C-alpha distance (Angstrom), angle and dihedral (degrees) to the residues before:
residue distance angle dihedral
X1 . . .
X2 3.80 . .
X3 3.81 121.1 .
X4 3.78 130.0 -145.0
X5 3.77 108.4 -102.4
X6 3.78 93.4 -174.9
X7 3.76 145.5 -14.5
X8 3.77 106.0 -86.4
X9 3.77 138.9 -171.9
X10 3.82 114.5 -157.3
X11 3.73 127.7 -123.4
X12 3.82 94.9 -127.3
X13 3.79 92.0 -168.4
X14 3.77 95.8 141.4
X15 3.79 88.9 65.2
X16 3.76 93.9 48.1
X17 3.76 96.8 -143.2
X18 3.82 120.0 178.6
X19 3.79 131.4 167.7
X20 3.77 111.3 -115.3
X21 3.75 106.2 -168.1
X22 3.79 112.7 157.1
X23 3.80 122.9 -126.7
X24 3.78 88.7 -108.8
X25 3.81 91.9 55.9
X26 3.80 90.9 46.6
X27 3.81 90.4 53.8
X28 3.76 91.3 49.0
X29 3.81 89.2 51.4
X30 3.82 90.9 53.3
X31 3.78 91.7 49.9
X32 3.83 91.4 45.5
X33 3.81 91.0 50.4
X34 3.78 90.8 50.5
X35 3.82 91.1 49.0
X36 3.80 91.4 48.9
X37 3.79 91.1 56.9
X38 3.83 86.1 85.3
X39 3.80 89.4 69.7
X40 3.76 124.0 48.5
X41 3.77 119.8 -104.8
X42 3.80 115.7 -114.1
X43 3.81 111.5 -67.7
X44 3.75 129.2 -128.1
X45 3.80 94.0 -94.0
X46 3.79 91.8 53.7
X47 3.77 93.6 48.6
X48 3.77 91.2 46.5
X49 3.80 91.0 51.7
X50 3.79 90.0 49.4
X51 3.80 93.4 48.8
X52 3.75 91.5 50.4
X53 3.83 91.3 49.1
X54 3.81 94.4 48.3
X55 3.80 94.4 47.7
X56 3.78 98.7 40.3
X57 3.83 99.5 36.0
X58 3.83 99.8 39.0
X59 3.76 119.6 7.4
X60 3.82 104.0 45.8
X61 3.85 94.2 39.2
X62 3.79 91.2 47.2
X63 3.76 93.1 53.8
X64 3.75 90.2 47.4
X65 3.78 90.4 51.8
X66 3.82 89.6 49.0
X67 3.78 90.5 53.8
X68 3.78 91.6 49.4
X69 3.80 91.9 48.2
X70 3.79 93.0 50.5
X71 3.81 90.7 47.1
X72 3.84 88.3 53.9
X73 3.78 91.5 46.8
X74 3.80 90.1 52.6
X75 3.79 90.4 50.1
X76 3.82 91.5 52.6
X77 3.77 92.5 45.6
X78 3.79 92.7 51.4
X79 3.82 91.1 48.1
X80 3.81 90.7 49.9
X81 3.74 93.7 50.0
X82 3.79 93.9 48.7
X83 3.78 95.2 55.0
X84 3.80 112.4 0.9
X85 3.79 120.6 -147.6
X86 3.76 133.1 157.8
X87 3.77 89.8 -111.8
X88 3.80 91.9 53.6
X89 3.81 90.6 48.3
X90 3.76 90.8 54.8
X91 3.80 90.2 46.7
X92 3.83 90.8 51.4
X93 3.80 90.9 48.3
X94 3.82 91.9 50.2
X95 3.78 90.9 48.9
X96 3.79 90.1 51.9
X97 3.84 90.0 50.9
X98 3.79 90.4 51.1
X99 3.83 91.3 50.0
X100 3.81 91.6 48.0
X101 3.78 88.7 50.0
X102 3.79 90.4 54.0
X103 3.79 90.2 50.3
X104 3.80 90.5 50.8
X105 3.81 88.5 53.0
X106 3.82 90.5 62.3
X107 3.83 100.5 25.2
X108 3.83 90.1 105.6
X109 3.80 90.9 66.4
X110 3.78 101.0 88.7
X111 3.76 102.5 162.5
X112 3.78 138.2 71.0
X113 3.83 122.0 21.2
X114 3.78 97.2 -0.8
X115 3.85 90.3 63.3
X116 3.81 95.1 46.2
X117 3.80 108.7 110.9
X118 3.83 87.3 -1.6
X119 3.80 91.0 -75.6
X120 3.80 89.5 158.5
X121 3.75 92.4 61.0
X122 3.81 91.7 42.2
X123 3.76 91.0 55.9
X124 3.79 95.0 43.0
X125 3.76 123.7 7.6
X126 3.82 104.0 -176.7
X127 2.95 145.3 -176.9
X128 3.79 95.5 34.4
X129 3.78 97.6 -175.5
X130 3.79 94.6 174.7
X131 3.77 97.3 48.6
X132 3.78 91.6 -117.2
X133 3.78 94.3 147.4
X134 3.78 95.3 52.5
X135 3.82 92.3 49.4
X136 3.81 93.8 46.4
X137 3.80 91.5 46.3
X138 3.81 91.9 54.2
X139 3.80 89.8 50.7
X140 3.83 92.5 47.3
X141 3.78 92.2 50.2
X142 3.78 91.9 48.9
X143 3.86 93.5 57.8
X144 3.76 115.8 114.5
X145 3.80 118.0 -127.3
X146 3.82 89.6 -0.3
X147 3.79 118.3 177.1
X148 3.78 109.2 -148.5
X149 3.80 96.9 -165.7
X150 3.81 131.6 138.0
X151 3.79 91.2 -84.4
X152 3.80 90.4 54.7
X153 3.79 91.3 54.4
X154 3.78 94.6 41.7
X155 3.80 89.4 59.2
X156 3.80 95.9 37.5
X157 3.77 129.6 98.1
X158 3.83 115.7 -86.5
X159 3.77 88.9 -115.4
X160 3.83 90.2 68.4
X161 3.79 99.0 47.8
X162 3.76 108.3 69.5
X163 3.79 154.3 34.7
X164 3.83 98.3 -45.8
X165 3.81 92.3 57.5
X166 3.80 91.2 48.5
X167 3.82 90.6 48.1
X168 3.79 93.2 51.5
X169 3.79 90.8 55.2
X170 3.82 100.3 38.8
X171 3.80 96.3 44.3
X172 3.80 99.2 37.9
X173 3.77 115.3 127.2
X174 3.80 87.4 -120.6
X175 3.85 95.1 44.5
X176 3.84 93.7 118.2
X177 3.83 90.8 53.4
X178 3.78 96.8 40.1
X179 3.81 98.4 45.9
X180 3.76 99.8 75.3
X181 3.86 128.7 138.0
X182 3.81 111.3 -74.6
X183 3.80 92.8 2.8
X184 3.78 116.7 139.5
X185 3.79 89.6 -118.3
X186 3.83 91.6 56.8
X187 3.78 94.4 43.0
X188 3.79 91.0 48.6
X189 3.83 92.5 47.2
X190 3.77 95.0 50.9
X191 3.83 91.1 41.0
X192 3.79 95.9 53.2
X193 3.78 91.3 42.5
X194 3.76 90.8 53.8
X195 3.79 91.6 47.7
X196 3.83 90.2 51.9
X197 3.80 90.5 51.3
X198 3.75 89.7 56.1
X199 3.79 92.7 48.3
X200 3.78 91.8 49.8
X201 3.80 90.8 49.1
X202 3.80 90.2 51.5
X203 3.81 92.3 49.6
X204 3.80 90.6 48.9
X205 3.77 93.1 49.9
X206 3.80 94.2 43.6
X207 3.76 89.5 55.3
X208 3.79 89.3 71.0
X209 3.84 87.5 67.4
X210 3.80 93.2 40.5
X211 3.80 90.6 51.5
X212 3.79 91.1 49.4
X213 3.81 90.8 52.6
X214 3.82 94.6 43.9
X215 3.79 95.4 45.5
X216 3.80 96.1 45.3
X217 3.85 102.7 54.1
X218 3.75 115.0 178.8
X219 3.79 91.9 28.0
X220 3.80 92.7 80.6
X221 3.79 137.5 34.6
X222 3.79 93.9 -110.6
X223 3.82 102.6 70.4
X224 3.78 127.5 19.2
X225 3.81 98.7 -173.3
X226 3.83 138.8 18.4
X227 3.84 87.9 -114.7
X228 3.79 89.4 57.3
X229 3.82 91.0 46.2
X230 3.81 88.1 55.0
X231 3.81 94.3 57.9
X232 3.87 95.8 83.2
X233 3.80 87.6 50.2
X234 3.80 91.5 49.6
X235 3.81 89.3 49.3
X236 3.80 87.9 51.3
X237 3.79 88.7 55.7
X238 3.83 101.3 39.6
X239 3.80 103.1 37.7
X240 3.83 109.5 43.8
X241 3.81 95.6 72.2
X242 3.81 85.4 74.3
X243 3.78 91.0 66.3
X244 3.78 90.0 54.9
X245 3.82 91.7 48.1
X246 3.82 97.4 43.5
X247 3.74 103.9 33.6
X248 3.79 112.8 12.1
X249 3.79 92.6 47.6
X250 3.78 115.0 10.7
X251 3.79 95.8 43.3
X252 3.82 97.2 55.4
X253 3.79 96.7 31.4
X254 3.81 97.8 50.4
X255 3.77 122.1 -171.8
X256 3.83 94.6 -47.4
X257 3.78 143.5 -3.7
X258 3.81 92.2 -87.4
X259 3.83 88.4 55.1
X260 3.83 95.7 47.1
X261 3.80 117.4 119.6
X262 3.80 109.7 -178.9
X263 3.80 90.4 -174.1
X264 3.75 84.1 76.6
X265 3.80 91.5 62.4
X266 3.76 123.7 102.6
X267 3.82 113.2 -94.8
X268 3.80 96.2 -1.4
X269 3.82 92.4 146.9
X270 3.80 91.4 58.9
X271 3.79 94.0 41.5
X272 3.76 96.7 -121.2
X273 3.82 105.8 109.1
X274 3.78 93.2 116.4
X275 3.78 92.1 39.0
X276 3.79 87.7 57.2
X277 3.82 91.6 54.5
X278 3.79 90.9 47.6
X279 3.81 91.4 51.1
X280 3.84 90.8 47.9
X281 3.80 90.9 53.1
X282 3.79 93.4 45.8
X283 3.81 89.7 54.5
X284 3.81 91.9 47.8
X285 3.78 89.6 48.0
X286 3.79 90.0 54.3
X287 3.81 90.3 47.8
X288 3.82 87.6 53.5
X289 3.80 104.0 43.8
X290 3.76 111.0 -9.2
X291 3.76 102.6 90.2
X292 3.80 132.7 90.5
X293 2.97 136.8 -113.3
X294 3.83 92.7 5.6
X295 3.75 130.9 24.0
X296 3.82 136.2 165.2
X297 3.80 86.3 -106.4
X298 3.80 91.6 54.8
X299 3.85 91.4 45.9
X300 3.81 90.2 53.7
X301 3.82 89.5 53.2
X302 3.79 88.7 50.2
X303 3.82 92.2 57.5
X304 3.81 91.9 46.3
X305 3.76 99.6 -101.7
X306 3.79 97.5 128.9
X307 3.80 95.2 144.3
X308 3.80 93.8 49.4
X309 3.79 92.1 46.0
X310 3.79 91.8 51.1
X311 3.81 92.7 44.6
X312 3.82 92.1 55.3
X313 3.82 92.7 46.1
X314 3.85 90.3 49.3
X315 3.79 91.0 48.5
X316 3.79 93.1 53.5
X317 3.85 90.0 49.9
X318 3.79 93.8 45.6
X319 3.80 94.2 49.0
X320 3.80 89.4 48.7
X321 3.78 89.5 52.8
X322 3.81 90.9 48.7
X323 3.79 93.2 50.4
X324 3.78 91.6 49.4
X325 3.80 88.5 62.2
X326 3.78 96.6 49.7
X327 3.85 112.7 87.4
X328 3.78 118.1 -130.9
X329 3.76 110.4 -101.2
X330 3.80 112.2 -110.5
X331 3.79 106.8 -130.6
X332 3.78 104.1 -58.9
X333 3.81 97.0 -22.5
X334 3.84 99.4 119.4
X335 3.77 111.7 168.7
X336 3.77 124.3 -150.6
X337 3.81 90.9 -117.3
X338 3.84 91.4 55.1
X339 3.75 89.9 44.7
X340 3.84 91.0 56.3
X341 3.79 91.9 46.1
X342 3.77 91.7 51.7
X343 3.77 92.5 50.1
X344 3.82 90.1 53.4
X345 3.81 88.4 47.6
X346 3.74 89.2 52.8
X347 3.83 91.6 56.5
X348 3.82 91.7 50.0
X349 3.84 91.7 48.9
X350 3.78 89.9 51.3
X351 3.84 90.1 52.8
X352 3.78 89.0 50.4
X353 3.82 89.9 50.1
X354 3.81 91.0 53.2
X355 3.81 91.7 49.1
X356 3.79 90.6 51.0
X357 3.82 89.4 53.1
X358 3.78 87.7 53.1
X359 3.77 88.8 51.2
X360 3.79 90.4 56.1
X361 3.81 89.2 54.4
X362 3.78 92.2 47.6
X363 3.81 91.2 52.6
X364 3.86 91.7 46.7
X365 3.78 89.8 -117.1
X366 3.81 113.7 155.3
X367 3.80 108.5 -161.4
X368 3.81 93.6 -175.9
X369 3.81 117.0 -174.7
X370 3.73 112.6 23.9
X371 3.80 105.4 -121.9
X372 3.82 88.3 -157.7
X373 3.80 94.8 54.6
X374 3.75 112.3 119.1
X375 3.76 146.5 136.8
């Protein structure tokens, strides 16, 4: 079992995140910060209560659910490869989708144990703009007498270790033919799934130490105050919308419908690209207002920002309503109507992002370097 050597924030350069606040929004933030000086920023007790709620009500349970989902996925994959049937293939595919959904529910947490040894990339290396994963997977499956054990995956490229590799095998047009007992495809599938279970278990266990550090500021060299310990959580709330804008929407949609390529979208093979976005937003919504007794929403009310707090809450609900009306894209079959709906969704998500940045200013939270800033 690995241990956490230090609190770490990843360089998420492969995702190319960058904060894109306009000058106008920045000026509004400065004015809002000045106006909020009248009321005190959240105190240590409030931040401590929020940190406890976020860690105990979302992060730790979410990683536990991810571990369970991956264990179930492994079970279904093993059953499929022992005695393949069409029913078992569908069951394995559904188990994969459930596991991916659990990953999406905690994907916004990009600090601490998940970044140790680049576990985040090993679980989910995306976007893969050069098709590295597909090329390496073909080579790996072509190996004679290959042993796809934990040691194989420990020494393999990150593009072979996680969800994308599993998806390519399980949702291939030739999956029923390829996934036969003792085939390389089956041995690779069960091997990578087993490796991912171990990684998820390690992350879940390491979060006990991370939680101890984050919830006991001043008693360790990692966090001096509860407000400081809240910063990675605030980053997890304010920054991840950029991945949705830049990579889950802009990258596949392109500059116009004629330029759209849905095969660039996350999880297009398993038909859950939009489901992923919905799960991401649900998790961020919970991080904003879903905790008791303290939430970011309640903290904004405490500092006198009732309108901003309500606007953010309304935006989350409206975006959720919009997404529920957009049909999941079937493979690469993006219609012009869905394309238009997604472009409108993008604009509304960007507005929500700007409002969350204003919330950080209102709460006197200084995020500093954007850990998701990249090329």
